[in-house]
C-alpha positions as CSV (number, residue, x, y, z in Angstrom):
1,M,58.2,-33.3,-9.9
2,L,59.7,-29.8,-9.8
3,T,61.9,-29.2,-6.8
4,Y,63.5,-26.2,-5.1
5,R,66.8,-27.1,-6.7
6,D,65.3,-26.9,-10.1
7,V,64.5,-23.3,-9.3
8,L,67.4,-22.1,-7.2
9,D,70.5,-24.1,-8.3
10,N,72.8,-23.6,-11.2
11,D,71.0,-23.9,-14.5
12,G,67.7,-23.6,-12.6
13,L,64.7,-21.5,-13.6
14,I,66.1,-18.3,-12.0
15,A,69.5,-18.8,-13.6
16,R,67.9,-19.1,-17.0
17,R,66.1,-15.8,-16.6
18,R,68.8,-13.8,-14.8
19,S,72.2,-13.4,-16.4
20,G,75.1,-13.5,-13.9
21,Y,73.0,-15.5,-11.4
22,E,75.2,-16.9,-8.7
23,R,74.3,-20.1,-6.8
24,R,74.3,-19.6,-3.0
25,A,74.9,-22.6,-0.9
26,E,73.4,-21.0,2.1
27,Q,70.2,-20.3,0.2
28,L,70.0,-23.9,-1.0
29,A,70.6,-25.2,2.5
30,M,67.9,-23.0,3.9
31,A,65.5,-24.1,1.1
32,A,66.3,-27.7,2.0
33,E,65.4,-27.2,5.6
34,V,62.1,-25.3,4.8
35,D,61.1,-28.0,2.3
36,A,61.8,-30.8,4.8
37,A,60.0,-29.0,7.6
38,I,56.9,-28.4,5.6
39,R,56.6,-31.9,4.2
40,S,57.3,-33.6,7.6
41,K,54.9,-31.2,9.3
42,R,57.6,-30.0,11.7
43,S,58.6,-26.5,12.8
44,I,62.1,-25.0,12.6
45,A,64.0,-21.8,13.4
46,I,66.5,-20.7,10.8
47,E,69.0,-18.0,11.2
48,A,70.3,-16.9,7.8
49,G,72.7,-14.0,7.4
50,T,72.2,-11.0,5.2
51,G,72.6,-11.8,1.5
52,V,71.4,-15.4,1.8
53,G,68.3,-14.6,-0.1
54,K,65.9,-15.8,2.6
55,S,62.7,-14.8,0.7
56,F,63.4,-17.1,-2.2
57,A,64.6,-19.8,0.1
58,Y,61.2,-20.1,1.8
59,L,59.0,-18.9,-1.0
60,V,60.1,-21.6,-3.5
61,P,59.5,-24.6,-1.4
62,A,56.3,-23.1,0.1
63,I,54.9,-22.4,-3.4
64,L,55.8,-25.9,-4.7
65,Y,54.1,-27.5,-1.7
66,A,51.0,-25.3,-2.1
67,V,50.5,-26.3,-5.8
68,E,51.8,-29.9,-5.5
69,G,50.0,-32.2,-7.9
70,Q,49.2,-29.5,-10.4
71,A,50.2,-30.2,-13.9
72,L,53.1,-28.2,-15.3
73,D,52.4,-25.6,-17.8
74,C,53.5,-26.5,-21.3
75,R,56.2,-23.9,-21.6
76,T,59.3,-24.2,-23.7
77,D,62.8,-23.4,-22.5
78,D,62.6,-20.4,-24.8
79,Y,60.3,-18.8,-22.2
80,F,63.0,-18.6,-19.5
81,P,66.1,-17.0,-20.9
82,L,64.4,-13.6,-21.7
83,P,66.2,-10.5,-20.4
84,E,65.4,-9.7,-16.8
85,D,64.1,-6.2,-17.6
86,E,61.7,-7.4,-20.3
87,E,58.1,-7.2,-19.1
88,Q,56.2,-10.5,-18.7
89,T,52.6,-11.3,-18.1
90,P,52.4,-13.6,-15.0
91,P,50.4,-16.7,-15.5
92,A,46.7,-16.5,-14.5
93,P,45.8,-17.5,-11.0
94,A,44.2,-20.9,-10.5
95,P,40.4,-20.7,-10.7
96,P,38.7,-20.4,-7.3
97,S,35.7,-22.5,-8.2
98,A,36.7,-25.3,-5.7
99,L,35.8,-23.1,-2.7
100,P,32.3,-22.5,-1.5
101,E,30.8,-19.1,-1.0
102,D,31.5,-19.0,2.7
103,G,33.8,-21.1,4.9
104,E,36.4,-23.6,3.8
105,L,36.6,-27.2,2.6
106,D,37.2,-30.0,5.1
107,R,40.8,-30.8,4.3
108,E,40.6,-34.3,5.8
109,E,37.7,-35.2,3.5
110,D,39.0,-33.4,0.4
111,P,42.6,-34.4,-0.6
112,F,42.5,-31.7,-3.3
113,A,41.6,-28.9,-0.9
114,L,43.5,-25.6,-1.3
115,R,46.8,-25.6,0.5
116,R,47.4,-22.2,2.0
117,V,50.7,-20.7,3.2
118,V,50.8,-17.5,5.3
119,I,54.0,-15.4,5.3
120,S,54.3,-12.8,8.0
121,T,56.7,-9.9,8.1
122,N,57.3,-7.1,10.6
123,T,58.1,-4.2,8.2
124,I,56.2,-2.7,5.4
125,S,59.3,-2.6,3.2
126,L,59.7,-6.4,3.3
127,Q,56.0,-6.9,2.8
128,E,56.1,-4.8,-0.3
129,Q,59.2,-6.6,-1.6
130,L,57.5,-9.9,-1.3
131,F,54.2,-8.8,-2.8
132,Q,55.4,-6.5,-5.5
133,K,58.7,-8.0,-6.6
134,D,59.6,-11.5,-5.3
135,V,56.3,-13.4,-5.7
136,P,55.4,-11.8,-9.1
137,F,58.9,-12.8,-10.4
138,L,58.5,-16.4,-9.3
139,N,55.0,-16.4,-10.8
140,S,56.5,-15.4,-14.1
141,I,59.1,-18.2,-14.2
142,L,57.5,-21.1,-12.5
143,P,55.6,-23.5,-14.9
144,L,52.8,-23.6,-12.3
145,S,49.8,-21.4,-11.5
146,F,49.3,-20.0,-8.0
147,S,47.6,-17.1,-6.5
148,V,48.8,-14.6,-3.9
149,A,47.0,-12.1,-1.7
150,L,48.1,-9.3,0.6
151,A,46.1,-9.4,3.9
152,K,45.1,-6.0,5.3
153,G,42.8,-5.1,8.2
154,R,39.2,-4.2,7.5
155,A,39.8,-0.5,8.2
156,N,42.1,-0.3,5.2
157,Y,39.2,-0.5,2.8
158,L,36.7,2.1,1.8
159,C,33.1,1.2,2.5
160,Q,30.9,2.3,-0.4
161,R,27.8,2.3,1.7
162,R,29.3,4.6,4.4
163,F,30.8,6.8,1.7
164,A,27.5,7.3,0.0
165,S,25.9,8.0,3.4
166,A,28.6,10.5,4.3
167,K,28.2,12.2,0.9
168,K,24.6,12.8,1.6
169,A,25.4,14.0,5.2
170,V,27.9,16.7,4.2
171,G,26.9,19.9,6.0
172,K,24.9,18.1,8.6
173,G,27.5,17.9,11.4
174,T,29.7,15.2,10.0
175,L,33.5,15.1,10.4
176,L,33.8,15.4,6.6
177,E,32.7,19.0,6.8
178,D,36.0,20.7,7.4
179,D,37.8,18.7,4.8
180,G,34.7,18.5,2.6
181,G,35.2,20.1,-0.8
182,E,38.5,19.1,-2.3
183,E,39.2,16.1,-0.1
184,F,35.7,14.7,-0.6
185,E,35.8,15.2,-4.4
186,R,39.3,13.7,-4.6
187,I,38.0,10.5,-2.9
188,Q,35.0,10.5,-5.1
189,K,37.1,10.6,-8.3
190,W,39.4,7.9,-6.9
191,L,36.4,5.7,-6.1
192,E,35.4,5.8,-9.7
193,T,38.6,4.3,-10.9
194,T,40.0,2.1,-8.1
195,T,39.5,-1.7,-8.3
196,D,41.1,-2.4,-4.9
197,G,39.5,0.3,-2.7
198,S,42.4,0.2,-0.3
199,K,43.7,3.3,1.4
200,S,47.2,2.6,0.3
201,E,46.2,3.3,-3.3
202,L,44.9,6.8,-2.4
203,A,47.7,9.4,-2.5
204,P,48.1,11.6,-0.7
205,A,46.5,9.6,2.2
206,P,43.2,11.1,3.5
207,S,43.0,12.6,6.9
208,V,42.3,10.2,9.8
209,D,39.0,11.9,10.6
210,V,37.7,11.6,7.1
211,W,38.9,8.0,6.6
212,N,37.3,6.8,9.9
213,E,33.9,8.0,8.6
214,I,34.1,6.1,5.3
215,C,36.1,3.0,5.9
216,C,35.0,-0.5,6.6
217,E,34.9,-1.2,10.4
218,Q,34.0,-4.0,12.7
219,G,30.3,-4.2,13.5
220,N,29.3,-1.6,10.8
221,C,28.5,-4.0,8.0
222,L,25.0,-4.9,6.6
223,G,26.4,-8.0,4.9
224,R,24.1,-9.4,2.2
225,K,21.5,-6.7,3.0
226,C,23.9,-4.0,1.7
227,K,23.2,-2.8,-1.8
228,F,27.0,-2.7,-2.4
229,Y,27.5,-6.3,-1.3
230,D,28.5,-7.6,-4.7
231,S,31.0,-4.8,-5.3
232,C,32.3,-4.5,-1.7
233,F,36.0,-4.0,-1.6
234,Y,36.5,-5.7,1.7
235,R,34.4,-8.7,0.6
236,Q,36.5,-9.0,-2.6
237,A,39.6,-8.9,-0.5
238,R,38.3,-11.6,1.7
239,R,37.5,-13.7,-1.3
240,R,41.1,-13.2,-2.6
241,L,42.3,-14.5,0.8
242,E,40.1,-17.6,0.6
243,H,41.3,-18.5,-2.8
244,A,45.0,-17.6,-2.4
245,N,47.8,-20.1,-2.1
246,I,50.1,-17.5,-0.6
247,I,48.9,-14.9,1.9
248,I,51.3,-12.1,2.9
249,V,50.5,-10.4,6.2
250,N,52.3,-8.4,8.9
251,H,53.0,-9.6,12.4
252,A,50.5,-7.2,14.0
253,L,47.6,-8.5,11.9
254,L,48.6,-12.1,12.5
255,F,48.5,-11.7,16.2
256,S,45.3,-9.7,16.1
257,D,43.9,-12.7,14.2
258,L,45.2,-15.0,16.9
259,A,43.4,-12.9,19.6
260,L,40.1,-12.9,17.6
261,K,40.2,-16.6,17.0
262,S,40.4,-17.1,20.8
263,S,37.0,-15.4,21.0
264,G,35.4,-17.1,18.0
265,G,36.3,-14.6,15.3
266,A,38.9,-14.5,12.6
267,I,40.7,-12.2,10.1
268,L,42.6,-14.8,8.2
269,P,41.3,-18.1,6.8
270,N,42.9,-21.3,8.1
271,Y,46.4,-22.1,6.8
272,D,48.7,-25.1,6.6
273,I,52.0,-23.4,6.8
274,L,53.2,-20.3,8.7
275,I,56.4,-18.6,7.8
276,F,57.7,-15.8,10.1
277,D,60.2,-13.6,8.5
278,E,61.9,-11.0,10.8
279,A,61.1,-13.5,13.5
280,H,63.3,-11.7,16.0
281,T,60.5,-9.2,16.6
282,M,57.8,-11.9,17.4
283,E,57.9,-11.5,21.2
284,N,57.6,-7.7,21.2
285,V,54.8,-7.6,18.6
286,A,52.9,-10.4,20.3
287,S,53.1,-8.5,23.6
288,E,51.7,-5.4,22.0
289,Q,48.9,-7.1,20.1
290,L,47.8,-9.4,22.9
291,G,47.8,-6.5,25.4
292,V,45.5,-3.6,26.3
293,E,45.9,0.1,25.6
294,V,43.4,2.8,26.5
295,T,44.5,6.4,26.1
296,E,42.9,9.6,27.1
297,S,42.9,10.7,23.5
298,S,41.2,7.6,22.2
299,V,38.3,8.0,24.7
300,D,38.0,11.7,23.8
301,Y,38.0,10.8,20.0
302,L,35.3,8.1,20.5
303,L,33.0,10.6,22.3
304,S,33.7,13.3,19.7
305,R,32.7,11.0,16.9
306,L,29.3,10.7,18.7
307,Y,28.8,14.3,19.7
308,N,30.8,17.5,20.2
309,D,28.8,20.4,21.5
310,R,31.7,22.8,20.9
311,T,32.0,22.1,17.2
312,N,28.4,20.8,16.8
313,K,29.6,17.7,15.0
314,G,29.2,14.0,15.4
315,L,26.8,11.2,14.6
316,L,24.1,12.5,16.9
317,V,24.0,16.0,15.5
318,E,21.6,15.3,12.5
319,E,18.9,13.6,14.7
320,T,19.2,16.2,17.6
321,S,18.7,19.0,15.1
322,R,15.3,17.8,14.0
323,P,12.0,19.4,15.2
324,W,10.8,18.2,18.6
325,S,9.4,14.8,18.9
326,E,9.5,11.9,21.4
327,E,12.0,10.2,19.2
328,R,14.2,13.3,19.0
329,E,14.4,13.4,22.8
330,L,16.0,10.0,22.8
331,F,18.9,11.4,20.7
332,V,19.1,14.5,22.8
333,N,19.4,12.3,25.8
334,A,22.1,10.3,24.1
335,A,24.0,13.6,23.4
336,K,23.7,14.5,27.1
337,Q,25.1,11.1,28.0
338,V,28.1,11.9,25.8
339,D,28.7,15.1,27.7
340,E,28.3,13.3,31.0
341,C,30.9,10.7,29.8
342,R,33.3,13.4,28.8
343,Y,33.0,14.9,32.3
344,R,33.5,11.5,33.9
345,A,36.5,10.8,31.6
346,E,38.2,14.0,32.5
347,R,37.8,13.1,36.2
348,F,38.9,9.5,35.6
349,F,42.1,10.4,33.9
350,N,42.8,13.2,36.4
351,E,42.6,10.6,39.1
352,L,45.2,8.5,37.2
353,R,47.5,11.5,36.9
354,E,47.1,12.2,40.6
355,W,47.9,8.5,41.4
356,L,51.1,8.8,39.3
357,D,52.1,12.2,40.8
358,A,51.7,10.8,44.3
359,R,54.5,8.3,43.4
360,P,57.5,10.4,42.2
361,G,60.1,8.3,40.6
362,S,57.6,5.5,39.9
363,N,57.7,3.7,36.6
364,G,53.9,3.8,36.6
365,R,53.4,0.1,37.3
366,V,50.1,-0.7,39.0
367,F,50.2,-3.7,41.4
368,E,46.7,-3.7,42.7
369,P,43.2,-3.5,41.0
370,E,40.7,-0.7,41.4
371,I,43.1,2.2,41.9
372,V,40.3,4.3,40.4
373,G,36.6,4.0,40.6
374,A,34.1,2.8,38.0
375,G,32.6,6.2,37.3
376,L,33.6,6.3,33.7
377,T,32.4,2.7,33.1
378,E,29.0,3.6,34.6
379,G,28.7,6.6,32.4
380,L,29.6,4.6,29.3
381,E,27.0,2.0,30.3
382,G,24.4,4.7,30.4
383,L,25.6,6.0,27.0
384,K,25.4,2.5,25.5
385,N,21.8,2.1,26.6
386,A,20.9,5.5,25.4
387,L,22.3,4.7,21.9
388,R,20.4,1.4,21.8
389,R,17.1,3.2,22.6
390,A,17.8,5.8,20.0
391,E,18.9,3.3,17.4
392,E,15.6,1.4,17.7
393,T,13.7,4.4,16.4
394,L,15.6,4.7,13.2
395,E,14.1,3.4,10.0
396,D,17.0,4.1,7.7
397,A,19.2,0.9,7.7
398,D,22.4,2.9,7.1
399,R,21.9,5.2,10.0
400,R,20.8,2.4,12.2
401,Q,24.0,0.5,11.4
402,E,26.1,3.5,12.2
403,Y,24.5,3.7,15.6
404,R,24.9,0.0,16.2
405,A,28.6,0.2,15.3
406,S,29.0,3.1,17.7
407,R,27.3,1.2,20.5
408,M,29.7,-1.7,19.9
409,R,32.7,0.6,20.1
410,V,31.4,1.9,23.4
411,S,30.9,-1.7,24.6
412,A,34.5,-2.6,23.6
413,L,35.8,0.4,25.5
414,I,33.9,-0.6,28.6
415,A,35.4,-4.1,28.4
416,E,39.0,-2.7,28.0
417,L,38.5,-0.3,30.8
418,E,37.3,-2.9,33.2
419,D,39.9,-5.5,32.1
420,W,42.5,-2.9,33.1
421,R,40.8,-1.4,36.1
422,L,40.1,-4.8,37.7
423,Q,43.2,-6.5,36.4
424,R,41.2,-9.5,35.1
425,S,44.0,-11.2,33.1
426,D,46.4,-13.4,35.0
427,G,50.0,-13.2,34.0
428,Y,49.7,-9.6,32.8
429,V,51.6,-6.5,33.9
430,Y,49.6,-3.3,34.3
431,W,50.9,0.3,34.1
432,I,50.2,3.9,33.4
433,E,52.2,6.0,30.9
434,S,52.4,9.7,31.0
435,F,53.3,11.7,27.8
436,V,52.8,15.1,26.2
437,A,50.6,15.4,23.1
438,R,49.6,18.8,21.6
439,K,51.2,20.5,24.5
440,R,49.0,18.7,27.0
441,R,50.0,16.1,29.5
442,R,48.1,12.9,28.7
443,V,48.0,9.4,30.3
444,A,47.5,5.9,28.9
445,M,46.5,2.7,30.6
446,R,48.5,-0.3,29.3
447,A,48.7,-4.0,30.0
448,A,50.6,-6.8,28.4
449,P,51.3,-10.5,29.0
450,I,54.5,-11.0,30.9
451,D,55.3,-14.2,29.0
452,V,53.9,-14.7,25.5
453,A,55.5,-18.1,25.0
454,P,52.6,-20.2,26.6
455,I,50.0,-18.3,24.6
456,L,51.9,-18.7,21.3
457,R,52.7,-22.3,21.9
458,E,49.1,-23.2,22.6
459,K,47.2,-21.0,20.1
460,L,49.7,-20.8,17.2
461,F,52.5,-23.3,17.1
462,N,50.6,-26.3,18.4
463,A,47.7,-25.4,16.1
464,T,49.7,-25.0,12.9
465,P,51.2,-28.1,11.1
466,S,54.4,-26.3,10.3
467,V,55.9,-23.0,11.4
468,I,59.2,-21.7,9.9
469,A,60.7,-18.8,11.9
470,T,63.6,-17.0,10.2
471,S,65.7,-13.9,10.6
472,A,69.3,-12.8,10.3
473,T,69.5,-12.5,14.1
474,L,68.1,-15.4,16.1
475,T,71.2,-16.8,17.9
476,V,73.2,-15.5,20.8
477,G,76.7,-16.8,20.1
478,G,77.9,-20.3,20.3
479,V,77.2,-21.4,16.7
480,K,80.2,-22.3,14.5
481,K,79.9,-20.5,11.2
482,C,81.1,-22.2,8.1
483,E,83.9,-20.1,6.6
484,R,83.5,-21.5,3.0
485,A,80.2,-22.0,1.2
486,E,81.3,-25.4,0.0
487,E,81.3,-26.7,3.5
488,I,77.6,-26.1,4.0
489,S,75.5,-29.2,3.7
490,L,72.7,-28.9,1.2
491,D,70.7,-31.6,2.9
492,A,68.2,-31.0,5.7
493,I,70.1,-31.7,8.9
494,A,68.1,-30.0,11.6
495,L,64.8,-31.8,11.5
496,S,65.2,-33.3,14.9
497,P,66.0,-31.0,17.8
498,D,67.1,-34.0,19.8
499,D,70.0,-34.5,17.3
500,E,71.2,-30.9,17.5
501,P,74.8,-30.1,18.6
502,E,74.9,-28.6,22.1
503,E,76.2,-25.3,20.7
504,T,73.2,-24.9,18.4
505,R,70.9,-25.7,21.3
506,R,72.5,-23.0,23.5
507,A,72.6,-20.5,20.7
508,F,68.8,-20.8,19.9
509,K,67.7,-21.3,23.5
510,F,66.8,-17.6,24.1
511,F,64.7,-17.2,21.0
512,R,62.9,-20.5,21.3
513,S,62.1,-20.1,24.9
514,R,60.8,-16.5,24.6
515,V,58.3,-17.3,21.8
516,G,57.3,-20.8,22.8
517,L,58.9,-22.6,19.8
518,T,60.6,-25.0,22.1
519,G,59.9,-28.2,20.2
520,A,61.3,-26.9,16.9
521,A,64.6,-27.8,15.3
522,A,67.1,-25.0,14.5
523,R,69.8,-24.3,12.1
524,S,72.2,-21.3,11.7
525,L,73.6,-20.4,8.3
526,G,76.2,-17.8,7.7
527,S,76.2,-15.1,5.0
528,P,77.7,-15.3,1.5
529,F,79.3,-11.8,2.1
530,D,83.0,-11.5,2.5
531,Y,83.1,-9.5,5.8
532,K,86.9,-9.7,6.0
533,R,87.0,-7.6,2.9
534,Q,83.8,-5.6,3.3
535,M,83.6,-4.5,6.9
536,T,85.8,-3.0,9.5
537,L,84.8,-3.0,13.2
538,V,86.2,0.0,15.0
539,L,86.3,-0.1,18.8
540,A,86.7,3.2,20.7
541,K,88.8,2.8,23.9
542,K,89.1,5.1,26.8
543,L,86.7,7.5,25.2
544,E,84.7,8.0,28.4
545,L,85.9,9.5,31.6
546,S,85.7,6.8,34.2
547,E,84.1,7.4,37.6
548,F,87.5,6.9,39.3
549,A,89.1,9.5,36.9
550,A,86.4,12.0,37.6
551,I,86.9,11.7,41.4
552,R,90.6,12.3,40.9
553,R,89.8,15.4,39.0
554,G,87.3,16.5,41.5
555,L,84.3,16.4,39.2
556,S,80.8,15.8,40.4
557,E,78.6,13.2,38.7
558,E,76.8,15.9,36.7
559,E,80.2,17.4,35.6
560,R,81.4,13.9,34.6
561,R,78.2,13.4,32.5
562,E,78.7,16.7,30.7
563,E,82.4,15.9,30.0
564,N,81.4,12.5,28.5
565,E,78.8,14.2,26.4
566,R,81.5,16.6,25.1
567,R,83.8,13.7,24.4
568,L,81.0,11.8,22.6
569,C,80.3,14.7,20.3
570,A,84.0,15.2,19.6
571,A,84.2,11.5,18.6
572,L,81.1,11.8,16.4
573,R,82.6,14.7,14.5
574,E,85.8,12.7,14.0
575,Y,84.1,9.6,12.7
576,V,81.6,11.4,10.5
577,A,84.4,13.3,8.9
578,E,86.5,10.1,8.4
579,T,84.0,8.8,5.8
580,D,82.8,12.2,4.7
581,G,79.3,11.4,5.7
582,G,77.3,8.4,4.6
583,V,76.6,7.7,8.3
584,F,73.9,6.3,10.5
585,V,74.4,7.2,14.2
586,L,72.3,4.8,16.4
587,F,71.4,5.9,19.9
588,T,69.6,4.0,22.6
589,N,68.4,7.2,24.4
590,A,66.2,9.8,22.8
591,A,67.2,12.5,25.2
592,Q,70.9,12.0,24.5
593,M,70.2,12.0,20.7
594,K,68.4,15.3,21.1
595,R,71.3,16.9,23.0
596,A,73.8,15.6,20.4
597,T,71.6,16.9,17.6
598,A,71.7,20.4,19.1
599,T,75.4,20.3,19.7
600,L,76.4,19.0,16.3
601,S,74.0,20.9,14.1
602,D,76.5,23.8,13.4
603,F,79.2,21.2,12.5
604,M,76.9,19.6,10.0
605,V,76.0,22.9,8.4
606,E,79.7,24.0,8.2
607,R,80.7,20.7,6.5
608,N,77.6,20.8,4.3
609,Y,76.3,17.4,5.4
610,P,72.6,16.7,4.7
611,F,71.6,16.1,8.3
612,Y,68.5,14.3,9.6
613,S,67.6,13.6,13.2
614,Q,64.7,11.6,14.6
615,S,64.5,14.1,17.4
616,E,63.1,16.6,15.0
617,G,59.9,14.5,14.4
618,V,60.5,13.7,10.7
619,P,58.8,10.4,9.7
620,R,61.2,7.5,9.4
621,Q,60.4,6.6,5.7
622,L,60.9,10.2,4.7
623,M,64.2,10.4,6.6
624,V,65.5,7.2,4.8
625,R,64.4,8.5,1.4
626,K,66.2,11.8,1.9
627,F,69.2,10.1,3.3
628,K,69.6,8.0,0.1
629,E,69.6,11.2,-2.1
630,S,73.1,12.1,-1.1
631,S,76.3,10.1,-0.5
632,R,77.2,12.5,2.3
633,S,74.1,12.3,4.5
634,V,74.2,11.9,8.2
635,L,71.3,10.5,10.1
636,F,70.7,10.3,13.9
637,G,68.1,7.6,14.9
638,V,66.9,5.6,17.9
639,D,65.1,2.3,18.2
640,S,63.3,2.1,14.8
641,F,66.5,2.6,12.8
642,W,68.3,-0.4,14.4
643,Q,66.3,-2.8,12.3
644,G,64.2,-3.0,9.2
645,V,66.0,-0.2,7.3
646,D,67.8,-1.1,4.1
647,V,70.2,1.3,2.5
648,P,72.5,-0.6,0.1
649,G,75.4,1.0,-1.8
650,E,77.6,4.1,-1.3
651,A,74.9,6.1,0.6
652,L,75.6,4.2,3.9
653,R,79.2,3.3,4.6
654,N,79.5,4.1,8.3
655,V,77.3,2.9,11.2
656,I,78.2,4.4,14.6
657,I,76.7,2.7,17.6
658,V,76.8,5.0,20.7
659,K,75.8,2.5,23.4
660,L,75.2,-1.2,23.6
661,P,71.4,-1.6,23.3
662,F,70.4,-2.9,26.7
663,L,66.7,-2.6,27.6
664,A,65.9,-0.2,30.4
665,P,65.2,-2.6,33.4
666,E,62.8,-0.1,35.0
667,Q,60.3,-0.3,32.1
668,P,57.2,-2.0,33.6
669,L,57.0,-4.9,31.1
670,V,60.8,-5.5,31.3
671,E,60.7,-5.2,35.1
672,A,58.0,-7.8,35.2
673,K,59.8,-10.2,32.9
674,L,63.0,-9.9,35.0
675,E,61.0,-10.6,38.2
676,A,59.5,-13.7,36.6
677,I,62.9,-15.0,35.8
678,R,64.2,-14.3,39.3
679,E,61.2,-16.0,40.9
680,R,62.0,-19.3,39.2
681,G,65.6,-19.0,40.3
682,G,67.1,-17.8,37.0
683,N,69.6,-15.0,36.2
684,D,67.7,-12.1,34.7
685,F,70.8,-10.5,33.2
686,Q,72.2,-13.6,31.6
687,E,68.8,-15.0,30.5
688,F,67.1,-11.9,29.3
689,L,68.9,-8.5,29.3
690,L,72.2,-9.7,27.7
691,P,70.8,-11.9,24.9
692,N,68.2,-9.2,24.0
693,A,71.0,-6.6,23.7
694,I,73.2,-9.0,21.6
695,L,70.4,-9.6,19.1
696,K,69.6,-5.9,18.8
697,F,73.4,-5.1,18.5
698,K,73.6,-7.6,15.6
699,Q,70.6,-5.9,14.0
700,G,72.3,-2.5,14.3
701,V,75.5,-3.8,12.8
702,G,73.5,-5.5,10.0
703,R,72.5,-2.1,8.6
704,L,75.9,-1.6,7.0
705,I,76.5,-4.5,4.6
706,R,73.5,-5.2,2.4
707,T,75.1,-6.4,-0.9
708,R,78.3,-8.0,-2.1
709,E,79.6,-4.6,-3.2
710,D,79.0,-2.7,0.0
711,V,82.1,-1.7,2.1
712,G,82.3,0.3,5.2
713,Q,82.9,0.4,9.0
714,V,80.9,-0.1,12.2
715,V,82.1,2.1,15.1
716,L,81.2,1.1,18.6
717,L,81.7,3.9,21.2
718,D,80.7,2.0,24.3
719,E,83.5,1.4,26.7
720,R,81.8,-1.6,28.3
721,V,82.9,-3.8,25.4
722,H,86.4,-3.5,26.9
723,T,85.7,-3.3,30.6
724,K,82.9,-5.8,31.1
725,T,83.2,-9.6,31.0
726,Y,80.2,-9.8,28.7
727,G,81.8,-7.5,26.2
728,R,83.4,-10.4,24.4
729,Q,80.0,-12.0,23.8
730,F,78.9,-9.0,21.7
731,L,82.1,-9.3,19.5
732,E,81.8,-13.0,19.1
733,A,78.2,-12.6,17.8
734,L,79.5,-10.7,14.8
735,P,80.8,-12.1,11.5
736,D,84.6,-12.4,11.2
737,C,85.8,-9.0,10.0
738,R,88.7,-6.6,10.2
739,L,89.2,-5.0,13.6
740,R,90.6,-1.6,14.6
741,V,90.9,-0.2,18.1
742,D,91.1,3.6,18.5
743,V,92.5,4.7,21.8
744,F,91.4,8.1,23.1
745,N,93.3,10.0,25.7
């Protein structure tokens, strides 16, 4: 039987294909843990440093398990040593004939039922790496046949029925009208050639308004009654998922599937094994996906899709434009109900703004239900009934389905509004957010579970035979790292959490408790990189003017802040110049980043540094692409640049961290989490704020060294690493590297 060592070890299948392949003890140790966890139906958390090759370490044992019992292909050894850049045709996927048209086999009755592995990532870049690079490569070298599918939400696929209907309706009040012409023809030509029907294949991407009119959407499907049923892109994608051994998905879709399964629905088919890569993001993504969000803009958009008297567009326009009849009056009445709901929505959100304005300094948290009335809900109920009556008069199946889908969207909005307004969910925190969009002040109603651990434990971990959670950052200190690769055991040693060393238990305690993976074993593996040679940690000391020093100089608190901003910008000039660019500057505060951007723009121009700042509204992917085009680029970023950004090589050789990344305790969700810890007698700083900051700090530092050839420095400008007792914990969480302390006067 083929094993993971036959693939990953010296003289393995990968080594035969790739010249210069280097065996990595950390990778083999991780593969051993994954293999043992899968086969013993246990769960495990694995921290594996950058450069371990985590994807192959979990993909290989997962694939071998999924196709276990399959006869090996009759391939000669001559197949494997081909040059890496020579194109190969991957083996054909296994035939899907074992699966029925709908549903799944009973695995307990059928020992040959399809074994299915779901791999979930947080970032698109890792998802693309797995689907487009890693899995196809393994498919080309393994003497086994397996299939892989990329799971996307329904709305990612074009609906041919809706497209045909929209094509006929151009010029009759549809949202396609403005974009009509070139946009519509471009999609038509693409439709004639695409085999996938996914929006990601359509470049440039269509406008949001256009795509929403032609995509597949929940509740707007005729099923087998649709004339496009056999060629339906979404149905074909669902079939690929049903027949796939490996399904690649993102965390957001996975947790959406979890929420749907609680109400009897599903996005993903059942699976045996779940692998969470980038698992450090699990808690945050679960909170977002299991929560509630209703924005002023989303309500306005839903109503405009139905009817907009100003632009004379929307679903109702075609029917209300017909000659008078009793049926037409039903549609006219529905249009009037839309206008009534728009009026009620404006009043509803104004009341929320007034509630917020009456509490200056408030973080927007709502402690009691029914702070606003049910006027909007009542209006939407009237609209829902009007749409139902109008829908019943339609003979055209396509139009009737559009009305039914719109009615379902209204029903879903009613449920969300009432869930929030009445605070129906126990263990949730509710709040209002205020923001500016298109020069208008808007508000959003939000809610999220305070503790996702019980939900994930019950609905996910206890319901899945084996869960593997992995990331480069899962531990908060306390784990002894092996300095030499040969010291790493290649046997599975972490299968029983009861046998773990105390330091391992402490190090993984935060992660396991926050996500509910409390019964899982854990193992921490280092990195094969030589950080002593590759990375220098620079600590700035006495950069900031202390409160005591400011008092001695007679400075007010505002003057002290301005002085420290001046010192920060001076230090940034110095450290950017030291490496002649090639710099990420990571901020924790968007306002501070914006001020620094304004102050240092002239300096960047004078030194001819290509300069990109997230405060200027440039999309993240575009910023990263432009940054890589020059070895002298400088990039200012906040939260999204601390993780999930990969810039190997000379382009990035200097990462400057302005502040230690503590969460703002006044944020409603964070505040509620801290309260929950205090209520059970815990220490909110030690149990939540500090470990959270350490994990994110490790993520930020991890942007620098991405390959064995990378060299550079990480600069920390935060004085607290010297002055606070917890400062040492941040330093101990990093790999052993060179240290330099710069003392400022």
